[in-house]
C-alpha positions, 0 to 999 in steps of 0.5 A: 499499499505504501508504494502504491501511494508513492507511485501515485503521489509521484505520478500525480507531480509528474502529470502535472509537468506533462499538463503544462506541456500539453497546455502549450500544445493546446494553447497553440492548436486553439490559436492557429489550428496548427499541431507544434511538433516543435514543442520539445525543442522549445522546452530544451532550449529553455532547459539548456539557457538555465543550465548554461547561465546558472553558475554565472547569474544564479538559479533564479536569473537563469530560470527567468532568462530560460523562460524569456528565452524559450518564449522568444524562439517561440515568438520567432518560429511564429513570426518568421516561419509559421506567419509567412509560410504560404501554405493551404492547410494547416496539416502543412504547417504541422510538418513544417513545425517537424522541420523546425524541431529537427534543426533546433533539437540537432543544434542544442544536442549538437551544444549539449554533446554528451554531457548531463547538464545540471540546472542549479536547483535549489532543493537538491536531493532532498526527500520528504517524509510524509508518514510512511511515504518518501518523495522528492522535494523537487515532485512536491514543488513541481506539483504546486508550481504546476497547479499555480501556473495552470491555474493563473493560465485558466483565470487568464483565459476566462478573464482577460482581454487576451483570454477573451480574443483567444477564445473568440479566434478558437471559435470562428478566426474569421469573425474574430478578425472582423470584430477587430481582433488581430489574429496575429497577435493572439498567435504570436502570444499563444507561441511565446506562452506556450514556449514559456509553459515548456521552459518551466516543464523543463525545470521539473524534468531535469531535476532529481530524481533525473540526472539532469539535462541531456540529449534525451530530454525531448523523449521525455518531453514527447510524453506530453503529447499523448496528454493533449491527444487524449485529453482533446487538442482543443481543450485546456481542461483536457490538457490538465486531465490528460497529463495527470492520467498519463503521469500516473499511468506512467509511474504505475507501470514503471513502478509495478513492471516487475509483475508486468513482466509478461508485457516487457520491459520498459512498459512504462515508456510506452504506456502513455501512448497505449492508454492514448490509443485506447481513449481515441478508439472510444472517444476520437476526439479525446475526453474533452475535445470538440466533436466536428459535425457535417452534414452529408 
């Protein structure tokens, strides 16, 4: 029972980080209807800036620089590539983001090399003991920060002018433009917000008990993609629920992999994609996604 509770708490904390990444997918999709496959490179860029700057300027200043840097990279991708791509459909733009991701990840992994970069976080390897349950302090901080950021985003999405513009654009971009909403500004803001969320997620993906930032961090980040898909790409609530489902499923499968040996080793790594496949077979639009109806 203690093992189950530890896995559950760890799964929820990791799931909250996945929810931050999934929220980045959703924000961009709602603003532009583009599936951003370059999101993992935004995460890697933010983490790389933090890792490189923290020895000279300190952790908190480096974290701010990493968040700002990832937001800037996201905004530049939108302004220089997505906005100027002369293509007919959003599916083509999704393929363009794959090319952008390859370019950015290739350069960043060349810079990282075979090193494992520490991000200089102040929590170290401290462990909290909640009765019989032991959990890394970084996991608790990750859960608290993710909950705070997601709540702040949902409130901003509902009550601020930017949020109203985002919702209007997602509902009907053409009508929103006729009502005076600047679609380019909404799209630019969405990419910047997604980059900032990715940088925060990079921090908690690369601190204890993870060794640090390395060239394989992008693979960990892509586990959040099933969270966005199974929750519904046009649903902010779905991003949160999907992230928690993926995090808990991965933790449980990894923790009980000896008992699940008949499914093969490494079942925890593929569990998010298995869950996504099962849910999409039942609900093709995801748990909270909007079904598209067409009259024939």
